[in-house]
matplotlib code that plots the C-alpha trace (Angstrom):
import matplotlib.pyplot as plt

x = [-0.2, 1.4, 2.0, -0.9, 0.4, 1.0, -1.9, -1.3, -2.2, -5.6, -6.7, -10.6, -11.7, -15.0, -13.9, -15.3, -18.7, -18.9, -17.8, -15.9, -11.8, -9.1, -5.5, -3.7, -0.4, 0.1, -3.3, -6.7, -9.3, -13.3, -14.3, -17.9, -18.1, -17.0, -14.5, -16.3, -16.4, -17.6, -21.2, -24.1, -25.5, -26.4, -24.4, -21.4, -21.7, -25.5, -26.4, -28.2, -29.6, -31.7, -35.2, -35.3, -36.8, -40.5, -41.2]
y = [-0.2, 3.2, 6.3, 9.0, 11.7, 15.2, 17.8, 21.0, 23.6, 25.2, 21.5, 20.3, 17.4, 14.8, 12.7, 8.9, 10.6, 13.0, 16.0, 18.6, 19.0, 21.3, 20.8, 24.0, 22.9, 20.5, 18.3, 18.2, 20.0, 20.3, 23.1, 24.4, 27.8, 28.6, 31.4, 34.6, 36.6, 39.6, 39.5, 39.1, 36.8, 32.9, 31.1, 32.6, 33.8, 34.7, 37.7, 40.6, 41.6, 38.4, 37.5, 34.2, 31.2, 30.5, 26.7]
z = [0.1, -1.0, 1.8, 2.1, 0.0, 2.3, 1.8, 1.2, 3.8, 3.2, 1.6, 2.4, 3.0, 4.2, 7.1, 7.8, 9.7, 5.8, 8.4, 6.4, 7.9, 7.0, 6.7, 8.8, 7.9, 10.7, 10.9, 9.6, 11.6, 11.9, 9.0, 9.7, 8.1, 4.2, 3.7, 3.6, 0.1, 1.5, 0.4, 1.8, -0.8, -0.2, -2.6, -4.4, -7.4, -7.2, -9.3, -6.9, -10.1, -11.2, -10.6, -8.0, -9.9, -9.2, -8.3]

ax = plt.figure().add_subplot(projection="3d")
ax.plot(x, y, z, "-o")
ax.set_aspect("equal")
plt.show()
């Protein structure tokens, strides 16, 4: 079996419990928040001028 590759700082993964973890440069830590892009939009890339979809 080949050894596991060393992750880069900032890498993310899902652990065995399907929780997001982030590599801080020394170890994997549970990650509960997405990076802030400075907007108030729910999704990144959301067009503030677009009409909401109706279902």
